[in-house]
C-alpha positions in Angstrom: 0.0 -0.1 -0.2 0.9 3.7 -0.3 1.9 4.1 3.3 4.5 1.4 3.1 6.1 2.6 -0.1 6.5 6.0 1.5 8.3 4.7 4.7 11.5 6.2 3.6 10.1 9.6 2.4 12.1 11.4 5.6 15.4 10.0 4.2 14.6 11.0 0.6 13.5 14.7 0.9 15.7 17.1 2.4 13.3 19.4 4.7 9.9 19.5 6.3 8.9 21.7 3.5 9.4 18.8 0.7 8.0 16.3 3.3 5.0 18.5 3.5 4.5 18.7 -0.5 4.6 14.7 -0.6 2.1 14.4 2.0 -0.2 17.0 0.1 0.3 15.7 -3.3 0.9 12.0 -2.7 -0.6 10.6 0.4 -3.7 12.6 0.3 -4.0 12.5 -3.5 -7.2 10.3 -4.6 -5.6 8.9 -7.6 -2.1 8.0 -6.0 -4.1 6.6 -3.1 -6.2 4.4 -5.3 -3.3 2.5 -6.6 -1.5 -0.3 -5.4 2.5 -0.4 -5.9 4.8 -3.1 -7.1 8.5 -2.6 -5.9 10.8 -3.7 -8.6 13.3 -6.1 -7.2 16.7 -4.3 -6.5 19.8 -6.1 -8.3 23.5 -5.3 -8.5 23.7 -2.1 -10.5 20.1 -1.3 -10.3 17.2 -2.5 -12.5 14.7 -0.8 -14.5 13.0 -4.1 -15.7 10.4 -6.3 -13.8 9.4 -9.8 -15.3 6.4 -11.5 -14.0 4.6 -15.0 -14.8 1.2 -14.7 -16.1 -0.9 -17.8 -15.7 -2.7 -18.4 -19.0 -4.6 -21.6 -18.0 -5.6 -23.5 -15.1 -3.8 -26.8 -14.1 -7.1 -28.6 -13.8 -8.2 -31.5 -11.5 -10.0 -34.7 -12.1 -10.9 -38.1 -10.5 -8.9 -41.1 -10.7 -9.2 -44.8 -10.2 -7.6 -46.6 -7.1 -4.3 -47.7 -8.0 -3.9 -45.3 -10.8 -1.9 -41.9 -11.1 -3.4 -38.5 -12.0 -3.1 -37.3 -15.6 -0.3 -34.7 -15.5 -1.6 -31.1 -16.3 0.3 -28.0 -15.3 -0.6 -24.4 -15.4 0.7 -22.6 -18.6 2.7 -19.4 -17.5 4.1 -16.6 -19.9 7.1 -14.2 -18.6 6.0 -10.7 -19.3 8.6 -7.8 -18.9 7.7 -4.1 -17.8 9.9 -1.4 -18.2 10.0 1.7 -15.5 9.7 5.1 -17.2 10.9 8.3 -15.5 8.0 11.0 -15.5 8.7 14.6 -13.9 10.3 17.9 -14.5 13.1 20.4 -13.0 13.0 23.8 -11.9 16.1 26.2 -11.4 17.2 29.0 -9.1 20.0 31.5 -9.1 21.6 31.8 -5.7 22.2 35.4 -6.0 18.3 35.3 -5.7 18.3 33.0 -3.1 20.7 35.2 -1.0 18.1 38.0 -1.0 15.6 35.8 0.5 15.1 35.2 4.1 15.0 31.5 5.4 11.1 31.8 5.4 11.5 33.2 1.8 13.6 30.2 0.7 11.2 27.8 2.4 8.3 29.6 0.3 10.0 29.4 -3.0 10.9 25.7 -2.4 7.2 25.1 -1.4 5.7 26.6 -4.6 8.2 25.0 -6.8 7.9 21.7 -5.2 4.0 22.0 -5.3 3.8 22.7 -8.9 6.1 20.1 -10.0 4.5 17.5 -7.5 1.2 18.3 -8.7 2.0 18.3 -12.4 3.9 14.9 -12.0 1.2 13.2 -10.2 -1.4 14.6 -13.0 1.0 13.2 -15.7 1.2 9.8 -14.1 -2.4 9.8 -13.6 -3.0 10.6 -17.3 -0.5 8.2 -18.7 -1.8 5.7 -16.3 -4.9 5.7 -18.8 -3.7 7.1 -22.0 0.0 6.2 -22.0 0.8 4.9 -25.4 4.0 2.5 -24.8 6.3 5.0 -26.4 10.1 5.3 -24.9 9.0 8.4 -22.9 5.6 7.0 -22.1 3.7 4.5 -19.9 1.8 1.6 -21.3 -1.5 2.7 -20.0 -5.0 0.9 -19.5 -6.3 2.1 -22.9 -3.5 0.3 -24.7 -3.4 -2.7 -22.5 -6.9 -3.2 -22.9 -6.6 -3.2 -26.8 -3.4 -5.4 -26.8 -5.1 -8.1 -24.4 -8.5 -8.1 -25.9 -10.1 -6.5 -22.8 -12.7 -4.4 -24.4 -16.5 -5.1 -23.9 -18.3 -5.2 -27.1 -21.5 -4.3 -25.1 -22.9 -0.8 -24.7 -26.1 1.1 -23.5 -27.4 4.2 -24.7 -27.7 6.8 -21.6 -28.0 9.9 -23.6 -30.3 12.7 -22.8 -32.0 13.3 -19.5 -31.2 10.9 -16.7 -34.2 9.0 -15.6 -35.0 5.8 -13.3 -35.5 3.7 -16.2 -32.0 4.7 -17.6 -30.5 4.0 -14.1 -32.0 0.7 -13.9 -30.9 -0.4 -17.2 -27.4 0.9 -16.5 -27.3 -1.3 -13.4 -28.2 -4.4 -15.6 -25.5 -3.6 -17.9 -23.0 -3.0 -15.3 -23.6 -6.1 -13.6 -23.1 -7.9 -16.9 -19.8 -6.4 -17.4 -18.9 -7.6 -13.7 -19.7 -11.1 -14.7 -17.3 -11.2 -17.7 -14.2 -11.6 -15.7 -13.4 -14.0 -12.9 -12.0 -11.4 -10.9 -13.3 -9.1 -8.4 -13.0 -5.5 -9.5 -12.2 -2.6 -6.8 -11.8 0.2 -8.7 -13.8 2.4 -11.3 -11.6 4.7 -13.4 -13.4 7.5 -15.4 -13.9 11.1 -15.8 -15.8 13.7 -13.6 -18.8 14.0 -15.8 -19.1 9.9 -15.6 -18.7 10.1 -11.9 -21.4 12.5 -11.7 -23.8 10.3 -13.7 -23.0 7.3 -11.5 -24.0 9.3 -8.3 -27.2 10.4 -9.9 -27.8 6.6 -10.9 -27.3 5.8 -7.2 -29.9 8.4 -6.0 -32.6 7.3 -8.7 -32.0 3.7 -7.3 -32.4 4.7 -3.8 -28.8 3.5 -2.9 -27.4 5.3 0.1 -24.4 7.5 -0.5 -21.9 5.6 1.8 -17.9 6.3 1.0 -15.9 3.4 1.0 -12.2 3.6 2.7 -9.1 3.0 0.5 -6.2 3.2 2.5 -6.5 6.5 4.5 -8.9 8.1 2.1 -12.7 8.1 1.9 -13.9 7.5 -1.8 -17.0 7.7 -3.7 -18.5 4.4 -4.7 -20.9 2.5 -7.2 -22.1 -0.7 -6.0 -19.4 -0.8 -3.2 -16.6 0.1 -5.8 -14.6 2.9 -5.4 -15.1 5.5 -8.3 -11.9 7.3 -9.2 -12.2 10.1 -11.8 -9.2 11.4 -13.6 -8.7 14.8 -15.1 -6.7 15.4 -18.3 -8.1 12.3 -20.3 -10.5 12.4 -22.9 -12.8 9.3 -22.3 -14.7 10.1 -25.2 -14.7 8.3 -28.4 -16.7 8.0 -31.9 -19.3 5.6 -31.8 -20.6 3.2 -34.5 -22.7 5.7 -36.0 -22.3 9.1 -37.4 -22.3 11.8 -34.6 -22.3 9.1 -31.8 -20.1 9.7 -29.0 -19.2 7.0 -26.5 -17.7 7.2 -22.9 -15.3 4.8 -21.7 -14.7 3.6 -18.2 -12.4 1.0 -16.9 -13.3 -1.7 -14.4 -9.9 -2.6 -12.7 -8.9 -5.0 -9.9 -6.1 -2.8 -8.1 -3.7 -5.7 -6.8 0.2 -6.2 -6.7 -0.5 -9.8 -6.3 -3.1 -10.7 -9.0 -4.3 -7.3 -10.7 -3.2 -3.9 -11.8 -0.6 -1.9 -10.1 2.2 0.7 -10.5 5.9 -0.4 -10.4 8.6 1.4 -8.4 12.0 1.0 -7.9 12.6 -1.2 -4.5 12.7 0.6 -1.4 12.0 3.8 -3.1 9.4 6.4 -2.7 6.6 7.8 -5.4 8.5 11.2 -5.9 12.3 11.7 -5.8 13.2 15.4 -5.4 16.2 17.5 -4.7 16.4 20.8 -2.7 17.7 23.6 -5.5 19.7 25.1 -2.3 21.9 22.0 -2.3 25.2 21.7 -4.0 28.1 24.1 -5.2 26.8 25.7 -8.5 25.6 29.3 -8.8 22.6 28.0 -11.0 21.0 25.1 -9.1 18.4 22.8 -10.2 15.7 21.0 -8.1 13.3 18.3 -9.6 10.5 16.2 -8.9 10.4 12.6 -10.3 8.2 9.4 -10.4 9.9 6.3 -11.8 7.2 3.8 -12.5 5.1 2.0 -15.0 1.7 0.3 -15.2 2.2 -3.4 -14.2 -0.6 -5.7 -15.4 -0.2 -9.2 -13.7 -3.5 -10.4 -14.6 -5.1 -9.1 -17.9 -8.5 -10.3 -16.6 -8.2 -7.7 -13.9 -8.9 -5.1 -16.4 -12.1 -4.4 -18.6 -12.7 -1.5 -20.8 -16.3 -0.6 -21.0 -18.4 2.2 -22.8 -21.8 3.8 -22.7 -23.4 6.0 -25.6 -23.8 9.6 -24.3 -24.8 11.2 -27.6 -26.8 9.0 -30.1 -25.9 8.9 -33.7 -27.9 8.8 -37.1 
């Protein structure tokens, strides 16, 4: 969990100001708080690669006669490799400017710079968690993985126009059908703010109580008991099958570092690495905020991309 990964944060930040920035923009962030983290194994010389075994078939079981052995049948596994990618940014300060600041002024400067970079880094990780295209500078996001692993539902439902109880009931039936497509227990819904609001409206129309669920230290909105996490900066709308039709996608995910989807991190590391710009001997000093990570899909069945029609076509 997030708290475990952040255990060494005091060793990795240089002062209380940076520690506060980490707490504000990582520990208390809904997206970062919603994901599980998978530490990459440390090797001599470091490692940016993780290989996991995916079991693509069950070993099976059967009966046997007394005095006979079982027919051998082993689970088939496929090694899959994931590569860590750095995401972040840097900022600079001239020490001549720094000398004009009081100690409090320096703290304010660092706070503002780290706040902006930490927030931007977190937002970019969240965006690439969905939209990353797998290029050399990008994560391999859920959208790409769903296409590669054939984890896109062919079902859809039209919820365009005004929201009614009938539509809420029809969506509930549709949603339960999507849940039944996988043999895993989904524990996250990733979507945009608009769809999260629609789910909340459906809950009201279905007379469901609005009871937030706890994920780590955070209280999150939910639908049928599954935490709903909306992500900004991602376009979840896609063209539909008909002219003018718009479909809004959402992702059912099982977050787990054992049998689901998670974010990989260097072993014994924290979410954000950073450097105070006032350390070092150069007159122009650089500070940075960086997250070295990758979307790790241990079990492709722990992901399902779904879509609803939000604008009817002709």
